[in-house]
One Martini backbone bead per residue (centre of mass of N, CA, C, O) as a GRO file, in nm:
protein
  442
    1MET     BB    1   0.096   0.036   0.025
    2LEU     BB    2   0.064   0.359  -0.068
    3SER     BB    3   0.122   0.661  -0.014
    4LEU     BB    4   0.031   0.974  -0.091
    5PHE     BB    5   0.313   1.070  -0.158
    6GLU     BB    6   0.394   0.835  -0.343
    7ILE     BB    7   0.176   0.884  -0.553
    8ALA     BB    8   0.255   1.170  -0.623
    9ALA     BB    9   0.548   1.101  -0.704
   10LEU     BB   10   0.472   0.910  -0.936
   11LEU     BB   11   0.311   1.101  -1.114
   12LEU     BB   12   0.537   1.321  -1.148
   13VAL     BB   13   0.747   1.137  -1.276
   14LEU     BB   14   0.574   1.036  -1.518
   15SER     BB   15   0.518   1.322  -1.628
   16ALA     BB   16   0.806   1.406  -1.678
   17LEU     BB   17   0.906   1.173  -1.851
   18LEU     BB   18   0.677   1.191  -2.072
   19SER     BB   19   0.730   1.484  -2.150
   20TRP     BB   20   1.013   1.454  -2.247
   21LEU     BB   21   0.964   1.242  -2.466
   22ASN     BB   22   0.769   1.400  -2.631
   23ARG     BB   23   0.957   1.657  -2.678
   24ALA     BB   24   1.204   1.477  -2.799
   25TYR     BB   25   1.011   1.287  -3.018
   26LEU     BB   26   0.699   1.337  -3.081
   27LYS     BB   27   0.580   1.643  -3.061
   28LEU     BB   28   0.336   1.678  -2.916
   29PRO     BB   29   0.099   1.800  -2.762
   30HIS     BB   30   0.137   1.775  -2.434
   31THR     BB   31  -0.134   1.636  -2.340
   32ILE     BB   32  -0.162   1.439  -2.580
   33GLY     BB   33   0.107   1.299  -2.539
   34LEU     BB   34   0.050   1.188  -2.259
   35LEU     BB   35  -0.194   1.014  -2.332
   36VAL     BB   36  -0.068   0.840  -2.548
   37MET     BB   37   0.167   0.720  -2.368
   38ALA     BB   38  -0.018   0.605  -2.152
   39LEU     BB   39  -0.173   0.416  -2.327
   40PHE     BB   40   0.068   0.263  -2.440
   41ALA     BB   41   0.163   0.158  -2.161
   42SER     BB   42  -0.103   0.006  -2.093
   43PHE     BB   43  -0.090  -0.198  -2.336
   44ILE     BB   44   0.172  -0.321  -2.263
   45LEU     BB   45   0.105  -0.425  -1.985
   46MET     BB   46  -0.134  -0.609  -2.096
   47ALA     BB   47   0.049  -0.780  -2.276
   48LEU     BB   48   0.246  -0.884  -2.065
   49GLU     BB   49   0.028  -1.019  -1.893
   50ALA     BB   50  -0.065  -1.221  -2.120
   51PHE     BB   51   0.225  -1.355  -2.164
   52VAL     BB   52   0.346  -1.270  -1.845
   53PRO     BB   53   0.192  -1.312  -1.560
   54THR     BB   54   0.428  -1.329  -1.342
   55LEU     BB   55   0.527  -1.027  -1.320
   56GLY     BB   56   0.300  -0.814  -1.198
   57LEU     BB   57   0.280  -0.522  -1.313
   58THR     BB   58  -0.021  -0.463  -1.334
   59ASP     BB   59  -0.095  -0.511  -1.037
   60ALA     BB   60   0.082  -0.274  -0.926
   61VAL     BB   61  -0.055  -0.045  -1.081
   62GLN     BB   62  -0.353  -0.107  -0.994
   63SER     BB   63  -0.297  -0.061  -0.694
   64ALA     BB   64  -0.214   0.240  -0.717
   65LEU     BB   65  -0.472   0.339  -0.878
   66GLY     BB   66  -0.686   0.232  -0.677
   67GLN     BB   67  -0.622   0.471  -0.461
   68ILE     BB   68  -0.749   0.650  -0.686
   69ASP     BB   69  -1.001   0.886  -0.699
   70PHE     BB   70  -1.089   1.026  -0.981
   71ASN     BB   71  -1.345   1.188  -0.897
   72GLU     BB   72  -1.229   1.331  -0.650
   73THR     BB   73  -0.964   1.447  -0.765
   74LEU     BB   74  -1.113   1.629  -0.982
   75MET     BB   75  -1.387   1.751  -0.844
   76LYS     BB   76  -1.231   1.787  -0.540
   77GLY     BB   77  -0.947   1.920  -0.662
   78MET     BB   78  -0.845   2.024  -0.952
   79LEU     BB   79  -1.085   2.186  -1.087
   80GLY     BB   80  -1.067   2.464  -0.947
   81PHE     BB   81  -0.779   2.542  -1.045
   82LEU     BB   82  -0.816   2.504  -1.351
   83LEU     BB   83  -1.052   2.709  -1.389
   84PHE     BB   84  -0.912   2.958  -1.269
   85ALA     BB   85  -0.675   2.957  -1.472
   86GLY     BB   86  -0.859   2.989  -1.724
   87ALA     BB   87  -1.023   3.251  -1.642
   88LEU     BB   88  -0.787   3.460  -1.625
   89HIS     BB   89  -0.759   3.470  -1.964
   90VAL     BB   90  -1.036   3.592  -1.993
   91ASP     BB   91  -1.217   3.828  -2.167
   92LEU     BB   92  -1.479   3.996  -2.034
   93GLY     BB   93  -1.564   4.176  -2.271
   94LYS     BB   94  -1.591   3.938  -2.488
   95LEU     BB   95  -1.781   3.769  -2.311
   96ARG     BB   96  -2.011   3.985  -2.306
   97ASP     BB   97  -2.056   3.992  -2.622
   98ALA     BB   98  -2.111   3.651  -2.604
   99LYS     BB   99  -2.336   3.570  -2.400
  100TRP     BB  100  -2.566   3.441  -2.574
  101ALA     BB  101  -2.403   3.221  -2.709
  102ILE     BB  102  -2.293   3.094  -2.448
  103GLY     BB  103  -2.558   3.056  -2.286
  104SER     BB  104  -2.708   2.875  -2.497
  105MET     BB  105  -2.493   2.637  -2.517
  106ALA     BB  106  -2.472   2.594  -2.191
  107THR     BB  107  -2.778   2.505  -2.187
  108PHE     BB  108  -2.961   2.430  -2.431
  109GLY     BB  109  -2.724   2.261  -2.570
  110VAL     BB  110  -2.701   2.049  -2.349
  111VAL     BB  111  -2.984   1.941  -2.345
  112LEU     BB  112  -3.009   1.871  -2.644
  113SER     BB  113  -2.771   1.674  -2.646
  114THR     BB  114  -2.870   1.475  -2.436
  115PHE     BB  115  -3.123   1.381  -2.611
  116ILE     BB  116  -2.977   1.289  -2.859
  117VAL     BB  117  -2.782   1.091  -2.736
  118GLY     BB  118  -2.981   0.923  -2.572
  119THR     BB  119  -3.165   0.832  -2.815
  120GLY     BB  120  -2.930   0.706  -2.988
  121PHE     BB  121  -2.826   0.513  -2.775
  122TRP     BB  122  -3.081   0.354  -2.737
  123GLY     BB  123  -3.091   0.252  -3.021
  124LEU     BB  124  -2.819   0.107  -3.029
  125THR     BB  125  -2.881  -0.100  -2.806
  126LYS     BB  126  -3.105  -0.239  -2.967
  127LEU     BB  127  -2.925  -0.324  -3.217
  128PHE     BB  128  -2.733  -0.495  -3.000
  129GLY     BB  129  -2.935  -0.640  -2.782
  130LEU     BB  130  -2.987  -0.428  -2.554
  131ASP     BB  131  -3.143  -0.357  -2.225
  132VAL     BB  132  -3.173  -0.018  -2.219
  133PRO     BB  133  -3.289   0.227  -2.061
  134PHE     BB  134  -3.363   0.554  -2.152
  135ILE     BB  135  -3.262   0.689  -1.885
  136TRP     BB  136  -2.968   0.568  -1.915
  137ALA     BB  137  -2.900   0.702  -2.180
  138LEU     BB  138  -2.935   0.988  -2.064
  139VAL     BB  139  -2.699   0.976  -1.878
  140PHE     BB  140  -2.488   0.962  -2.094
  141GLY     BB  141  -2.575   1.230  -2.234
  142SER     BB  142  -2.512   1.415  -1.984
  143LEU     BB  143  -2.190   1.339  -1.942
  144ILE     BB  144  -2.103   1.400  -2.267
  145SER     BB  145  -2.207   1.693  -2.349
  146PRO     BB  146  -2.003   1.853  -2.196
  147THR     BB  147  -1.745   2.040  -2.224
  148ASP     BB  148  -1.401   2.044  -2.154
  149PRO     BB  149  -1.217   2.292  -2.013
  150ILE     BB  150  -0.948   2.162  -1.988
  151ALA     BB  151  -0.913   2.049  -2.277
  152VAL     BB  152  -0.982   2.294  -2.436
  153LEU     BB  153  -0.770   2.499  -2.309
  154SER     BB  154  -0.524   2.326  -2.383
  155ILE     BB  155  -0.576   2.330  -2.702
  156LEU     BB  156  -0.590   2.637  -2.754
  157LYS     BB  157  -0.274   2.687  -2.708
  158THR     BB  158  -0.218   2.543  -3.013
  159VAL     BB  159  -0.418   2.770  -3.136
  160LYS     BB  160  -0.500   2.989  -3.390
  161MET     BB  161  -0.765   3.234  -3.346
  162PRO     BB  162  -1.008   3.419  -3.327
  163LYS     BB  163  -1.102   3.584  -3.048
  164SER     BB  164  -1.415   3.543  -3.062
  165LEU     BB  165  -1.402   3.229  -3.095
  166GLU     BB  166  -1.235   3.161  -2.851
  167THR     BB  167  -1.432   3.289  -2.637
  168LYS     BB  168  -1.665   3.087  -2.696
  169ILE     BB  169  -1.521   2.825  -2.632
  170ALA     BB  170  -1.417   2.893  -2.346
  171GLY     BB  171  -1.683   3.000  -2.216
  172GLU     BB  172  -1.853   2.753  -2.253
  173SER     BB  173  -1.661   2.546  -2.103
  174LEU     BB  174  -1.672   2.694  -1.820
  175PHE     BB  175  -2.005   2.665  -1.791
  176ASN     BB  176  -2.118   2.381  -1.896
  177ASP     BB  177  -2.034   2.193  -1.660
  178GLY     BB  178  -2.216   2.295  -1.447
  179VAL     BB  179  -2.479   2.236  -1.598
  180GLY     BB  180  -2.411   1.932  -1.659
  181VAL     BB  181  -2.413   1.843  -1.356
  182VAL     BB  182  -2.711   1.908  -1.308
  183VAL     BB  183  -2.829   1.723  -1.524
  184PHE     BB  184  -2.703   1.464  -1.424
  185THR     BB  185  -2.825   1.464  -1.147
  186LEU     BB  186  -3.124   1.455  -1.227
  187ILE     BB  187  -3.115   1.195  -1.413
  188LEU     BB  188  -2.998   1.004  -1.203
  189ALA     BB  189  -3.232   1.035  -0.999
  190ILE     BB  190  -3.443   0.915  -1.188
  191ALA     BB  191  -3.309   0.647  -1.248
  192MET     BB  192  -3.294   0.556  -0.945
  193GLY     BB  193  -3.628   0.588  -0.909
  194SER     BB  194  -3.728   0.395  -1.162
  195GLY     BB  195  -3.555   0.167  -1.182
  196ALA     BB  196  -3.477  -0.079  -1.404
  197GLY     BB  197  -3.684   0.014  -1.621
  198GLY     BB  198  -3.694   0.332  -1.677
  199HIS     BB  199  -3.985   0.477  -1.748
  200ALA     BB  200  -3.973   0.718  -1.584
  201LEU     BB  201  -3.980   1.084  -1.700
  202PHE     BB  202  -4.249   1.224  -1.626
  203GLY     BB  203  -4.318   1.430  -1.369
  204GLU     BB  204  -4.320   1.221  -1.102
  205PHE     BB  205  -4.058   1.104  -0.879
  206GLN     BB  206  -3.957   0.818  -0.713
  207LEU     BB  207  -3.714   0.785  -0.452
  208ALA     BB  208  -3.437   0.600  -0.334
  209GLY     BB  209  -3.360   0.827  -0.169
  210PRO     BB  210  -3.074   1.026  -0.149
  211ILE     BB  211  -2.974   1.145  -0.467
  212MET     BB  212  -2.724   1.356  -0.483
  213ALA     BB  213  -2.922   1.588  -0.354
  214ALA     BB  214  -3.175   1.619  -0.568
  215ALA     BB  215  -3.374   1.537  -0.369
  216PRO     BB  216  -3.620   1.615  -0.212
  217ALA     BB  217  -3.780   1.563   0.094
  218GLY     BB  218  -4.028   1.402  -0.047
  219GLY     BB  219  -3.900   1.210  -0.293
  220SER     BB  220  -3.948   1.415  -0.534
  221ILE     BB  221  -3.962   1.527  -0.893
  222GLY     BB  222  -4.026   1.839  -1.025
  223ILE     BB  223  -4.024   2.131  -1.200
  224LEU     BB  224  -3.957   2.299  -0.948
  225ASP     BB  225  -3.704   2.145  -0.865
  226VAL     BB  226  -3.539   2.202  -1.116
  227ILE     BB  227  -3.525   2.499  -1.085
  228GLU     BB  228  -3.412   2.514  -0.811
  229LEU     BB  229  -3.149   2.383  -0.866
  230PHE     BB  230  -3.047   2.581  -1.079
  231VAL     BB  231  -3.050   2.832  -0.912
  232VAL     BB  232  -2.872   2.739  -0.672
  233ASP     BB  233  -2.632   2.635  -0.824
  234ALA     BB  234  -2.567   2.850  -1.044
  235VAL     BB  235  -2.642   3.129  -0.910
  236GLY     BB  236  -2.515   3.077  -0.641
  237GLY     BB  237  -2.232   3.030  -0.748
  238ALA     BB  238  -2.197   3.312  -0.881
  239VAL     BB  239  -2.236   3.477  -0.622
  240LEU     BB  240  -1.999   3.355  -0.461
  241GLY     BB  241  -1.780   3.427  -0.671
  242GLY     BB  242  -1.821   3.734  -0.665
  243ILE     BB  243  -1.762   3.779  -0.364
  244ALA     BB  244  -1.475   3.647  -0.363
  245GLY     BB  245  -1.352   3.826  -0.584
  246TRP     BB  246  -1.398   4.098  -0.447
  247ILE     BB  247  -1.241   4.042  -0.187
  248THR     BB  248  -0.978   3.982  -0.329
  249TYR     BB  249  -0.944   4.250  -0.479
  250LYS     BB  250  -0.936   4.429  -0.224
  251MET     BB  251  -0.686   4.298  -0.091
  252MET     BB  252  -0.485   4.354  -0.340
  253ALA     BB  253  -0.530   4.671  -0.344
  254ARG     BB  254  -0.374   4.726  -0.055
  255ILE     BB  255  -0.129   4.577  -0.195
  256ASP     BB  256   0.235   4.509  -0.301
  257GLU     BB  257   0.269   4.151  -0.299
  258HIS     BB  258   0.309   3.880  -0.466
  259ALA     BB  259   0.315   3.643  -0.264
  260ILE     BB  260   0.045   3.720  -0.118
  261GLU     BB  261  -0.135   3.735  -0.379
  262ILE     BB  262  -0.091   3.433  -0.445
  263LEU     BB  263  -0.216   3.326  -0.173
  264ILE     BB  264  -0.493   3.455  -0.202
  265SER     BB  265  -0.573   3.311  -0.469
  266LEU     BB  266  -0.559   3.029  -0.341
  267ALA     BB  267  -0.772   3.086  -0.118
  268CYS     BB  268  -1.002   3.147  -0.306
  269VAL     BB  269  -1.027   2.872  -0.446
  270ALA     BB  270  -1.042   2.676  -0.199
  271GLY     BB  271  -1.261   2.832  -0.037
  272THR     BB  272  -1.488   2.847  -0.246
  273TYR     BB  273  -1.518   2.547  -0.326
  274ALA     BB  274  -1.565   2.442  -0.034
  275LEU     BB  275  -1.811   2.623   0.038
  276ALA     BB  276  -2.002   2.521  -0.183
  277GLN     BB  277  -2.014   2.231  -0.054
  278ARG     BB  278  -2.141   2.343   0.230
  279ILE     BB  279  -2.357   2.500   0.119
  280GLU     BB  280  -2.707   2.502   0.202
  281ILE     BB  281  -3.006   2.531  -0.021
  282LEU     BB  282  -3.280   2.358  -0.020
  283GLY     BB  283  -3.074   2.095  -0.026
  284HIS     BB  284  -2.851   2.248  -0.189
  285HIS     BB  285  -2.574   2.308  -0.364
  286LEU     BB  286  -2.316   2.480  -0.490
  287SER     BB  287  -2.126   2.578  -0.760
  288GLY     BB  288  -1.797   2.554  -0.776
  289PRO     BB  289  -1.711   2.598  -1.076
  290ILE     BB  290  -1.870   2.871  -1.113
  291ALA     BB  291  -1.744   3.024  -0.885
  292VAL     BB  292  -1.432   3.009  -0.986
  293VAL     BB  293  -1.482   3.147  -1.255
  294VAL     BB  294  -1.588   3.420  -1.159
  295ALA     BB  295  -1.337   3.480  -0.987
  296GLY     BB  296  -1.133   3.461  -1.226
  297LEU     BB  297  -1.252   3.690  -1.392
  298MET     BB  298  -1.213   3.918  -1.184
  299ILE     BB  299  -0.903   3.886  -1.145
  300GLY     BB  300  -0.819   3.883  -1.459
  301ASN     BB  301  -0.938   4.181  -1.492
  302LYS     BB  302  -0.985   4.387  -1.256
  303GLY     BB  303  -0.746   4.300  -1.083
  304ALA     BB  304  -0.520   4.343  -1.299
  305SER     BB  305  -0.584   4.648  -1.367
  306VAL     BB  306  -0.617   4.765  -1.045
  307ALA     BB  307  -0.468   4.564  -0.806
  308MET     BB  308  -0.203   4.534  -0.998
  309SER     BB  309   0.094   4.520  -1.073
  310GLU     BB  310   0.317   4.427  -1.319
  311HIS     BB  311   0.484   4.249  -1.124
  312THR     BB  312   0.242   4.075  -1.011
  313GLN     BB  313   0.127   3.972  -1.272
  314GLN     BB  314   0.364   3.803  -1.362
  315TYR     BB  315   0.370   3.609  -1.122
  316LEU     BB  316   0.070   3.515  -1.097
  317PHE     BB  317   0.038   3.415  -1.392
  318GLY     BB  318   0.278   3.223  -1.385
  319PHE     BB  319   0.181   3.046  -1.150
  320TRP     BB  320  -0.090   2.949  -1.295
  321GLU     BB  321   0.041   2.822  -1.540
  322MET     BB  322   0.198   2.601  -1.375
  323ILE     BB  323  -0.044   2.473  -1.242
  324ASP     BB  324  -0.183   2.405  -1.510
  325GLU     BB  325   0.039   2.213  -1.620
  326ILE     BB  326   0.069   2.008  -1.385
  327LEU     BB  327  -0.226   1.916  -1.360
  328ASN     BB  328  -0.261   1.838  -1.663
  329SER     BB  329  -0.054   1.619  -1.664
  330VAL     BB  330  -0.173   1.434  -1.444
  331LEU     BB  331  -0.457   1.402  -1.579
  332PHE     BB  332  -0.368   1.280  -1.860
  333LEU     BB  333  -0.224   1.045  -1.735
  334LEU     BB  334  -0.468   0.921  -1.586
  335ILE     BB  335  -0.650   0.869  -1.837
  336GLY     BB  336  -0.451   0.666  -1.963
  337LEU     BB  337  -0.436   0.462  -1.705
  338GLU     BB  338  -0.736   0.399  -1.629
  339ILE     BB  339  -0.772   0.142  -1.817
  340LEU     BB  340  -0.662  -0.058  -1.589
  341VAL     BB  341  -0.930   0.022  -1.377
  342LEU     BB  342  -1.226   0.060  -1.514
  343GLY     BB  343  -1.377  -0.190  -1.651
  344LEU     BB  344  -1.371  -0.252  -1.937
  345VAL     BB  345  -1.564  -0.370  -2.224
  346PRO     BB  346  -1.493  -0.509  -2.523
  347GLU     BB  347  -1.793  -0.569  -2.628
  348TYR     BB  348  -1.846  -0.233  -2.628
  349ALA     BB  349  -1.663  -0.098  -2.844
  350LEU     BB  350  -1.853  -0.055  -3.088
  351ILE     BB  351  -2.049   0.132  -2.943
  352GLY     BB  352  -1.837   0.345  -2.880
  353ALA     BB  353  -1.767   0.407  -3.174
  354VAL     BB  354  -2.066   0.495  -3.261
  355ALA     BB  355  -2.093   0.727  -3.043
  356ILE     BB  356  -1.912   0.944  -3.174
  357PRO     BB  357  -2.092   1.053  -3.409
  358LEU     BB  358  -2.328   1.111  -3.218
  359VAL     BB  359  -2.190   1.337  -3.055
  360LEU     BB  360  -2.122   1.516  -3.296
  361LEU     BB  361  -2.411   1.565  -3.386
  362ALA     BB  362  -2.500   1.697  -3.116
  363ARG     BB  363  -2.297   1.927  -3.123
  364LEU     BB  364  -2.401   2.061  -3.378
  365CYS     BB  365  -2.683   2.121  -3.270
  366ALA     BB  366  -2.585   2.279  -3.004
  367VAL     BB  367  -2.480   2.513  -3.193
  368TYR     BB  368  -2.685   2.581  -3.419
  369VAL     BB  369  -2.972   2.618  -3.286
  370PRO     BB  370  -2.920   2.843  -3.075
  371MET     BB  371  -2.821   3.052  -3.293
  372LYS     BB  372  -3.079   3.057  -3.453
  373ILE     BB  373  -3.284   3.136  -3.233
  374ILE     BB  374  -3.119   3.406  -3.129
  375GLY     BB  375  -2.985   3.558  -3.399
  376THR     BB  376  -2.643   3.537  -3.405
  377PHE     BB  377  -2.537   3.390  -3.658
  378LYS     BB  378  -2.459   3.638  -3.846
  379SER     BB  379  -2.210   3.728  -3.632
  380PHE     BB  380  -2.039   3.511  -3.701
  381THR     BB  381  -1.772   3.364  -3.772
  382LYS     BB  382  -1.611   3.223  -3.994
  383GLY     BB  383  -1.657   2.882  -3.920
  384ALA     BB  384  -1.788   2.846  -3.641
  385VAL     BB  385  -1.943   2.574  -3.640
  386PRO     BB  386  -1.714   2.371  -3.701
  387VAL     BB  387  -1.525   2.469  -3.475
  388LEU     BB  388  -1.725   2.427  -3.233
  389THR     BB  389  -1.774   2.125  -3.294
  390TRP     BB  390  -1.465   2.024  -3.294
  391GLY     BB  391  -1.391   2.190  -3.015
  392GLY     BB  392  -1.576   1.989  -2.836
  393VAL     BB  393  -1.418   1.866  -2.590
  394ARG     BB  394  -1.363   1.581  -2.417
  395GLY     BB  395  -1.302   1.460  -2.068
  396GLY     BB  396  -1.248   1.395  -1.740
  397ILE     BB  397  -1.544   1.471  -1.647
  398SER     BB  398  -1.685   1.232  -1.791
  399VAL     BB  399  -1.533   1.013  -1.638
  400ALA     BB  400  -1.605   1.093  -1.347
  401LEU     BB  401  -1.909   1.066  -1.381
  402ALA     BB  402  -1.907   0.763  -1.459
  403LEU     BB  403  -1.768   0.670  -1.199
  404SER     BB  404  -2.016   0.783  -1.005
  405LEU     BB  405  -2.176   0.559  -1.064
  406PRO     BB  406  -2.358   0.322  -0.970
  407GLU     BB  407  -2.377  -0.005  -0.924
  408ASN     BB  408  -2.456  -0.162  -1.240
  409GLU     BB  409  -2.542  -0.301  -1.551
  410TYR     BB  410  -2.473  -0.013  -1.709
  411LYS     BB  411  -2.192   0.101  -1.638
  412PRO     BB  412  -1.993  -0.043  -1.838
  413LEU     BB  413  -2.114   0.077  -2.101
  414ILE     BB  414  -2.082   0.380  -2.030
  415LEU     BB  415  -1.781   0.381  -1.968
  416THR     BB  416  -1.681   0.274  -2.245
  417ALA     BB  417  -1.812   0.501  -2.422
  418THR     BB  418  -1.672   0.738  -2.277
  419TYR     BB  419  -1.379   0.666  -2.331
  420ALA     BB  420  -1.394   0.660  -2.637
  421VAL     BB  421  -1.482   0.960  -2.673
  422VAL     BB  422  -1.250   1.098  -2.521
  423VAL     BB  423  -1.008   0.989  -2.677
  424PHE     BB  424  -1.094   1.095  -2.950
  425SER     BB  425  -1.130   1.386  -2.878
  426ILE     BB  426  -0.829   1.449  -2.786
  427ILE     BB  427  -0.671   1.333  -3.019
  428VAL     BB  428  -0.823   1.389  -3.291
  429GLN     BB  429  -0.939   1.672  -3.243
  430GLY     BB  430  -0.688   1.799  -3.125
  431LEU     BB  431  -0.495   1.733  -3.384
  432THR     BB  432  -0.726   1.884  -3.601
  433ILE     BB  433  -0.822   2.176  -3.526
  434LYS     BB  434  -0.615   2.346  -3.691
  435LYS     BB  435  -0.721   2.264  -3.973
  436VAL     BB  436  -1.008   2.351  -3.940
  437VAL     BB  437  -0.937   2.655  -3.896
  438GLU     BB  438  -0.784   2.694  -4.161
  439ARG     BB  439  -1.025   2.602  -4.358
  440CYS     BB  440  -1.279   2.783  -4.217
  441VAL     BB  441  -1.139   3.077  -4.155
  442ASP     BB  442  -0.915   3.169  -4.368
   0.00000   0.00000   0.00000
């Protein structure tokens, strides 16, 4: 049994080693290269285990990885710091200009994609002779629909595109994961309450106990409960982030000492995210991801322009860039290595492969339809729809949500399909987004 320090040391050593190998030989974008090499190492270990089972290498690695709760590590550890680091670099003025486009894709677009993917996935399972209830297909749709801000922002660093388009992609990814988690929570609560048959979908839903804090005290979910959850989670998280960002900005404005201001920014992220998970209003917690994004936008814009000297800006932004790089390296390494412990089912690989174009089709609808409805389509940059569609990368958040599912007969299928979509998204979409931008925008 490895200690927490030994696990952290192992991950850092592997991240550094594979990063060096990628930079020296493969020369792929940093995070994509780490994922590719980690996947390659995982397949090598599985091949060695198959041919020489007495080596025990796979068992040793699985034992170490098994001590890491991927969902807890990402959703309650890394995520807040990565989202804050990403939000620091987003121009609030440009974000405000694109608020309707970003807001529609991050809300209506996520819901639309959830139902398109869920319906299509349910049809696929029927074609393959699997008896998966529609509500559990919607669970897959809800966890795979939000684009991953960590993966998106990491890949955007390697691509040059018009600032207005970059703002839309980055802004949407920063906010839609918070909305996506709310949608996932609701649908999972319904799925758990509807029993194995999963036929209950509209109206009132009886739940078997408190599922993920989504169920109200009475044990049922109605339309008012859905609205209540959205308001408390999303709006409450935004208000908390605004308050935390304002307090942090005021503290920074009173001093000019880069080391202390960096410490204050760290406290802002950790404290805000932890507080969001503790504050409970009407039985619901606030959205930590949305809270730290709002705080990061305030510090990166108003805080940087008014409360920091140029000297402090250089140190603070440099510090958060390093935090971003280090945590991203560890995260993408873990995504590649997790294949050893996820419990994926090879028999479901074909369904996972077919799910990839289904998710891309849903993404296209999630981009095009909201823009058409709100009437901002005409003002979009040339090639915006294909770039936004192909740039909607899925990542670790989808894997973490899939891992958080309770153990049941549908989890292996959902987990396998999720991993297939995520790996394709990061590697294939990530490596080709530059060509899509060059072809569609230039």
